[in-house]
N, C-alpha and C positions, 0 to 999 in steps of 0.2 A: 668627361667622367660626372658620374653622379655626387649629388652634394651627400652630407651626410645625412639630410632630411630623408632624402631618396630611400638610401640603405637603408636606414631604422625602419622608415615604412615596411620595406621588404621584411626586412626580418620579423617586424610586429604583426605582418598579414601572413607571413608562414609558420606562425605560431600559432594566431589564431587559428587556422585551418585546423593544425596538427592537432591544438585543444579539442576541437569543436568537433573530431573524425572521433578521439579516443572519450570523448563525453558520452557521445552518441551509442559507442559498443558498448563502454561498461553500463548507462544506464538498460541496455536490451540485453544486457547478461544480469544484472541485478533485477529485472521485471518479470525474466524467465526463471530464473533459480528461485526469486520468491514465492511464485505460481505456484511451481512445482514444489517446494517445499510447504506450506498453507496444503494442499491440496493430503499431502501424507500427513502432515499435524492432522486434517479433520480426521483420515481415515484411521489413523494410529491413535489419538488423544483428541476427542470430540470436544470432552470439557475444556479443554487447554484451549480452544480453537475458538470454543465461547466466550471465555475468560478475555482473552487477547483483544477480541472485537468487539466486548462488552453487551455480550448477548444474553435479556435476562428471560429472554420467553422465545417459545420458537417462531420462527418467519424467517423473510428472506432478506429482512433490514439491515442494513451496515449503518450503524449507529458512527457519526461524525461527532457530533458532542455531545456527550453524556453529563449531567447533573445530579450528585446524590452524595449520601453518606459515606467513607471510604471503610468507615470503621463498621457497617452494619455488615453481617454476613447474610443477606438476603436482599432480595431485589425492589422490597416496598418502597425503601427511600431512593430509588434511582428513576432517574426523569430525563428521556432521550428527547433531546432538543432538537435534533439536525437527523434526518436517517435520508438514505440513499435505499428506495425499494429494488430487492432481487441483487447487489449488490455482494453481500455478505451469501449468498445461495452462491453466485459466482464463484467468489474466492475460494468456495469451500466444496461445490462438485462440478465448475464449469457450466453449469446451467441456472438461469436467472429464475426458474419458477421453483427449485426441489424446495421444500423447506426443512430446515437444519431444527433438531429438536435438542432441547435442551432440557 
């Protein structure tokens, strides 16, 4: 007859596996629905997509870190510190080279 530690370990491993499967399925669901929603938002409300991604000028770059004055209504006081080329275009159109116009 297995000891209490062995039974606890079996329960723990089973719980971990179930949690991992649920986590992977949930991650895939969020990634797919988020992609669909971002493409729909770009199609119907392109300025909202530009605002959500902090895109001040036309281009394909996705700004990961932006520093600026939040009270200004223009892009003069905004500096993009770290950008990923092509990612904003991919999120909006599914293509890394399409330039988004803001």
